[in-house]
C-alpha positions in Angstrom: -0.2 0.3 0.0 2.7 2.5 0.7 4.4 1.5 -2.3 1.7 2.1 -4.6 1.3 5.6 -2.9 5.0 6.5 -3.4 4.4 5.5 -7.4 0.9 7.2 -7.6 2.6 10.3 -6.0 5.6 10.5 -8.1 3.3 9.8 -11.1 1.7 12.7 -10.6 4.6 15.0 -9.9 6.0 14.0 -13.3 3.0 14.3 -15.0 2.6 17.9 -16.4 -1.1 18.3 -15.9 -2.0 21.1 -13.8 -2.7 21.8 -10.6 -6.2 21.3 -10.5 -6.4 17.9 -12.1 -3.8 17.2 -9.9 -6.2 17.3 -6.9 -9.1 15.4 -8.4 -6.6 12.5 -9.2 -5.5 12.8 -5.3 -9.0 12.7 -4.1 -9.9 9.7 -6.5 -6.6 8.0 -4.6 -7.5 8.7 -1.3 -11.2 7.1 -2.3 -9.6 4.1 -3.7 -7.4 3.6 -0.7 -10.3 4.2 1.6 -12.4 0.7 0.1 -9.3 -0.9 1.5 -9.2 0.2 5.1 -13.3 -0.1 5.2 -14.0 3.6 4.9 -15.7 3.0 1.8 -18.2 0.4 3.4 -18.8 3.2 6.2 -19.4 5.7 3.5 -21.6 3.2 2.0 -23.6 2.5 5.4 -24.0 6.2 5.5 -25.5 6.8 2.4 -27.8 4.3 2.6 -28.8 5.3 5.5 -29.6 8.8 3.9 -31.9 6.9 1.5 -34.0 5.1 4.5 -34.1 8.6 5.6 -35.5 10.2 2.7 -38.0 7.1 2.4 -39.2 7.5 5.8 -39.6 11.6 5.3 -42.8 12.7 6.0 -45.2 11.9 3.2 -47.5 14.3 1.5 -50.4 15.1 3.8 -52.8 15.9 1.1 -52.7 12.9 -0.3 -55.4 10.5 -2.3 -57.2 9.1 1.1 -57.5 12.5 2.7 -58.9 14.3 -0.5 -61.3 11.6 -0.9 -62.4 11.2 2.5 -63.3 15.1 2.4 -65.1 14.4 -1.0 -67.3 11.7 0.8 -68.1 14.1 3.6 -68.8 16.9 1.4 -71.5 14.7 -0.6 -72.8 13.2 2.6 -73.3 16.1 4.3 -74.7 17.8 1.6 -77.3 15.0 1.9 -77.7 15.5 5.3 -78.2 19.0 6.2 -80.2 19.6 3.3 -82.5 17.6 5.4 -81.6 19.1 8.8 -82.0 22.7 7.3 -85.8 21.9 6.9 -86.5 19.2 9.5 -87.7 21.8 12.2 -90.4 23.5 9.8 -91.6 20.3 8.6 -92.1 18.7 12.0 -93.9 22.1 13.0 -95.9 21.9 10.1 -97.1 18.4 10.7 -97.9 19.3 14.6 -94.8 18.1 16.2 -93.3 20.2 19.6 -89.6 21.6 20.5 -89.9 18.2 22.7 -90.3 15.8 20.5 -87.4 17.2 18.4 -84.8 17.1 20.9 -86.3 13.4 22.0 -85.4 12.2 18.6 -82.5 13.9 18.0 -81.1 12.7 21.0 -82.2 9.5 20.7 -80.8 9.6 17.3 -77.5 10.4 18.9 -77.4 7.9 21.7 -77.9 5.2 19.3 -75.3 6.5 17.0 -72.7 6.7 19.9 -72.7 2.9 21.1 -72.8 2.3 17.5 -69.3 3.8 16.7 -68.3 2.0 20.0 -68.6 -1.4 19.0 -67.5 -1.0 15.5 -64.1 0.8 16.4 -63.5 -2.0 18.6 -64.1 -4.7 15.8 -62.3 -2.7 13.4 -59.6 -3.1 15.5 -59.6 -6.5 15.9 -60.4 -7.6 12.5 -57.8 -5.6 11.1 -59.5 -3.4 8.3 -62.2 -0.9 8.2 -63.8 0.2 4.6 -66.4 -2.4 4.4 -68.5 -1.1 7.3 -67.0 2.5 6.4 -69.1 1.9 3.3 -72.1 0.9 5.0 -72.7 3.4 7.4 -72.6 6.4 4.6 -75.0 3.8 2.8 -77.5 4.2 5.7 -77.3 7.2 6.2 -77.7 8.0 2.2 -81.1 6.5 2.3 -82.5 7.7 5.5 -83.3 11.1 4.9 -85.9 9.7 2.5 -87.9 8.2 5.0 -88.9 11.9 6.3 -90.9 11.9 3.3 -93.8 10.0 4.4 -93.7 10.7 7.3 -97.3 12.0 9.3 -96.2 12.3 12.9 -92.8 12.5 14.5 -92.5 8.5 15.1 -91.5 7.7 11.5 -88.9 10.8 11.5 -87.3 9.4 14.7 -87.5 6.0 12.7 -85.8 7.4 9.5 -83.3 9.7 12.0 -81.8 6.4 14.1 -81.2 4.6 10.7 -79.0 7.5 9.5 -77.5 7.8 12.6 -77.0 4.4 12.9 -75.2 4.8 9.4 -73.3 7.8 11.0 -72.1 5.8 14.3 -70.9 2.8 11.9 -68.9 4.9 9.5 -67.1 7.9 11.9 -64.9 6.2 14.4 -63.4 3.9 11.5 -63.6 7.0 8.7 -61.3 9.0 11.5 -59.0 6.0 12.1 -58.3 5.9 8.5 -57.8 9.3 8.0 -55.6 8.9 11.0 -53.2 6.6 9.4 -53.4 8.4 6.0 -50.7 11.1 7.3 -48.0 11.7 9.6 -48.7 12.7 13.5 -47.5 16.3 13.0 -50.0 16.4 10.0 -53.1 15.1 11.5 -54.6 18.7 12.4 -54.4 19.7 8.9 -55.8 16.1 7.5 -58.5 16.8 10.4 -59.1 20.1 9.2 -59.0 19.4 5.2 -61.9 17.1 6.0 -64.1 18.8 8.7 -63.8 21.6 5.8 -65.0 19.2 3.1 -67.4 18.0 5.3 -68.5 21.3 6.4 -68.5 22.9 2.4 -71.0 20.0 2.3 -72.8 21.4 5.1 -73.0 24.7 3.3 -74.1 23.4 0.0 -77.1 21.5 1.7 -79.1 23.8 3.7 -78.2 26.4 0.2 -80.2 24.1 -1.8 -82.9 23.4 0.6 -83.1 27.4 0.6 -83.1 27.3 -3.2 -85.6 24.4 -3.5 -88.4 26.3 -0.9 -87.9 29.2 -3.0 -88.6 27.5 -6.2 -91.5 25.6 -4.8 -93.0 28.6 -3.6 -93.2 29.8 -7.1 -93.9 27.1 -8.6 -96.7 25.6 -6.4 -97.8 23.1 -9.0 -94.5 20.6 -8.5 -96.1 20.5 -4.4 -99.7 19.6 -5.5 -98.7 17.0 -8.3 -96.7 15.2 -5.7 -99.6 15.5 -3.2 -102.0 14.2 -5.9 -99.9 10.9 -5.8 -99.7 10.5 -2.3 -103.4 12.1 -1.1 -102.9 10.5 2.6 -99.5 12.9 2.8 -101.6 16.1 1.1 -103.8 16.1 4.5 -100.7 16.2 6.8 -99.0 19.2 5.3 -95.6 19.9 4.3 -95.5 19.0 1.0 -92.3 21.3 -0.2 -90.4 20.0 2.4 -91.1 16.2 1.5 -89.7 16.7 -2.1 -86.7 18.1 -0.7 -86.1 15.1 1.3 -86.8 12.7 -1.5 -83.6 15.3 -3.0 -81.3 14.1 -0.3 -80.8 10.6 -2.6 -78.5 11.9 -4.9 -75.6 13.5 -2.8 -76.0 10.6 -0.6 -75.6 7.9 -3.4 -72.5 9.9 -4.7 -70.8 10.0 -1.0 -71.3 6.1 -1.4 -69.6 5.6 -4.3 -66.6 8.0 -3.9 -65.3 5.9 -0.7 -65.7 2.7 -2.0 -64.1 3.2 -5.1 -61.3 5.7 -4.8 -60.2 5.2 -0.9 -57.4 3.2 -0.7 -57.3 1.4 2.7 -53.9 0.1 4.7 -54.7 -2.9 6.3 -53.4 -4.2 9.7 -53.0 -7.5 10.6 -55.9 -9.1 12.4 -55.5 -8.6 16.2 -58.1 -11.9 17.5 -56.4 -11.8 20.8 -58.0 -8.6 21.5 -60.5 -8.3 24.7 -63.1 -5.6 24.7 -63.0 -5.0 28.8 -59.0 -5.3 28.8 -58.6 -2.7 25.9 -61.5 0.0 28.0 -59.1 -0.8 31.0 -56.3 0.0 29.4 -56.6 3.3 27.8 -54.1 5.9 29.3 -55.3 7.8 32.6 -55.2 11.4 30.7 -57.1 10.0 28.0 -60.2 9.0 30.6 -59.7 12.4 32.4 -60.3 13.9 28.7 -63.4 11.8 28.0 -64.6 13.2 31.7 -64.3 16.9 30.3 -65.3 16.0 26.6 -68.6 14.2 28.1 -69.4 17.2 30.7 -69.3 19.6 27.9 -71.6 17.3 25.7 -74.0 17.5 28.1 -74.5 20.8 27.0 -74.0 20.5 23.5 -77.5 19.9 21.7 -78.6 19.5 18.4 -78.3 22.3 16.0 -81.8 21.7 14.7 -83.0 23.6 18.3 -81.0 26.9 16.7 -82.8 26.7 13.7 -86.3 26.1 15.6 -85.0 28.9 17.9 -84.6 31.5 15.0 -87.9 30.3 13.3 -90.0 30.6 16.5 -88.4 34.0 17.0 -89.1 35.7 14.0 -92.6 34.0 12.9 -95.1 36.3 14.7 -93.2 39.4 12.9 -92.7 37.9 9.1 -94.5 34.7 8.6 -93.7 30.8 9.2 -92.6 30.5 5.4 -90.2 33.6 5.4 -89.2 32.9 8.5 -88.2 29.3 7.8 -86.5 30.5 4.9 -84.4 33.0 7.2 -83.5 30.1 9.0 -82.2 28.0 6.5 -80.0 30.9 5.2 -79.0 31.1 9.0 -78.2 27.4 9.0 -76.1 28.3 6.0 -74.0 31.0 7.7 -73.4 28.6 10.4 -71.6 26.3 8.0 -69.9 28.9 6.1 -68.4 29.9 9.1 -67.4 26.3 9.9 -66.3 25.6 6.7 -64.0 28.5 6.7 -62.7 27.9 10.5 -62.0 24.4 10.2 -58.6 23.9 8.2 -57.0 26.8 10.3 -58.1 25.5 13.3 -56.6 22.2 12.7 -53.6 23.6 11.0 -52.3 25.4 14.1 -53.5 22.9 16.5 -50.0 21.2 16.8 -48.4 24.7 18.1 -50.6 24.7 21.4 -51.7 21.9 24.2 -54.3 20.5 22.2 -56.8 20.4 25.5 -56.1 24.2 26.2 -56.7 24.7 22.8 -60.0 23.1 22.9 -60.9 24.5 26.2 -61.0 27.9 23.8 -63.1 26.8 21.5 -65.8 25.3 24.1 -65.6 29.1 25.9 -67.2 30.1 22.5 -69.7 27.8 22.6 -70.6 28.9 25.7 -70.6 32.5 24.7 -73.1 31.5 21.6 -75.5 29.4 24.3 -75.9 32.9 26.0 -76.9 34.6 22.6 -79.9 31.8 22.2 -80.9 32.6 25.3 -81.1 36.4 25.5 -82.2 36.6 21.9 -83.4 39.6 20.1 -85.8 39.3 16.8 -83.0 40.4 14.4 -81.7 39.4 11.5 -78.5 40.9 12.1 -78.4 39.1 15.8 -78.7 35.7 14.5 -76.2 36.3 11.8 -73.5 37.0 14.6 -74.7 33.6 16.8 -74.7 31.5 13.9 -71.5 32.5 12.8 -69.9 31.9 16.4 -71.5 28.6 16.0 -70.0 27.3 13.1 -67.0 28.5 14.9 -67.3 26.5 18.1 -68.0 23.4 16.5 -65.3 23.4 14.0 -63.4 24.0 17.2 -64.9 21.0 18.7 -65.3 18.6 15.9 -61.7 18.9 14.5 -59.4 19.6 17.5 -61.2 16.3 19.9 -60.5 14.5 16.5 -56.9 15.2 16.3 -56.7 15.2 20.1 -57.5 11.2 20.6 -54.2 10.4 19.1 -52.5 12.7 21.6 -53.0 9.4 24.1 -53.2 6.5 22.2 -51.7 4.0 19.5 -52.7 2.7 16.1 -54.0 -0.7 17.5 -56.4 0.9 19.8 -57.3 3.7 17.5 -60.8 2.4 16.2 -61.9 1.9 19.9 -60.5 5.2 21.2 -62.5 7.3 18.9 -65.5 5.2 19.3 -65.4 5.5 23.2 -65.1 9.2 22.2 -68.3 8.8 20.3 -70.0 7.4 22.7 -69.2 10.4 25.2 -70.0 12.6 22.8 -73.5 10.8 21.9 -74.7 10.4 25.6 -74.0 13.9 26.6 -76.0 15.2 23.0 -78.6 12.4 24.1 -78.8 14.1 27.3 -78.4 17.8 26.5 -81.1 17.5 23.3 -83.9 16.3 25.6 -82.9 18.7 28.3 -83.3 22.0 26.2 -86.1 20.4 24.5 -88.1 19.7 27.6 -87.1 23.2 29.4 -88.0 24.7 26.5 -91.6 23.1 26.3 -92.5 23.6 30.1 -90.5 26.7 31.2 -89.5 28.5 28.1 -87.0 28.2 25.2 -84.5 30.9 27.2 -84.0 28.3 30.1 -82.7 25.4 28.0 -80.2 27.9 26.6 -79.2 29.4 30.0 -78.8 25.4 31.2 -76.4 24.4 28.5 -74.4 27.9 29.4 -73.8 26.8 32.4 -72.9 22.9 32.0 -70.8 24.3 29.3 -68.9 26.4 31.0 -68.1 23.8 33.6 -66.7 21.8 31.0 -64.7 24.0 29.5 -62.5 24.9 33.2 -62.2 20.9 33.4 -60.4 20.8 29.9 -58.3 23.5 30.8 -56.7 21.2 33.3 -56.0 18.5 31.2 -52.4 18.0 30.4 -51.7 17.1 26.7 -49.6 17.3 23.6 
């Protein structure tokens, strides 16, 4: 080796090449020598290590799955919110009360929640989620059309239960698949994008409902034609609302097709040894406290249809039921526009703050909103402001609760954890909707919203004290 070095050095000195060329030859010579001493192997290892780092570098957060989940939720919420925007007015037209509406929404939420826990646990055990998610979207798509044939609230309850059963199946599975589709630091962006798509559908749905109500008002022959086909429904009234319920089938079935044909699932190995109660007991302590705070706030988080009913009943004495209904649908649209605009930035900035305290800010906005509906004024501008705040707080709640789950649990129990969150939320939604509805009917609407503000404030204080990432 020493002799070879001397020969090369003498050769370089005797050649008439430039100094720059000599330096290049020397570098090459040293590289060749390193191959004998093992240093080259070390460099090769370093290079392969760099390749592995590049391969494991964060993948693009706006990938195919994230985009399609946003599209699917857009279409599904278009279907759902088109019906929701006119459901309170329809129930009023067929003679149902606020208590009945609160009971329907509460029962549907509670059933949906317990289904979420079962399907989340089952998906963790079998290792895949897409099939059940598609089935959940299908149930949601067809359930709204049932409302078109209701003459009293029990059939509405049935349709709502079927629809929310579907939402219960799909919710935790979709959220777990979404969380698996991106890196940990990008979950806020992915969930924010998904919620933005979800609420864009929630904007288009009420907008379509508002447009259809206006169209039917200027073309009453269409409603009369429908009533001639179903004379028993004509006696119950609400023909224009019934047609809207049938139109919800279009975006609903499109949502089923998008997730069925476009989403790619990352399957995991089945975990047949997973046991339900053992999984429940293994949930981290801080996650359990987090669920208690979510549940306490959930006791105040009533169904948004009660906001629509509040606007309708407040404005009806001055402008009549039909015009009040149209304005209430427009207010709900404004709420969903605020939801859409707020979702992504709220999620994208969530990694900069402790998520429990960040979530508490959204809860605080909710408390202000409840007070605004408790001490309401019969003013369009008043409702515009507080429906916008309602959109902001629900964007905060839905986005950050979904992101925060994965701060506490791992992939292998993510479906169960999301299902457990759904149960807590659903029980709270059931209780809050029923309690607010009963207080509204028995002692006055304001007392229902005051109750929500007080309980919501307690949940906000508890959430502030929970440690999280």
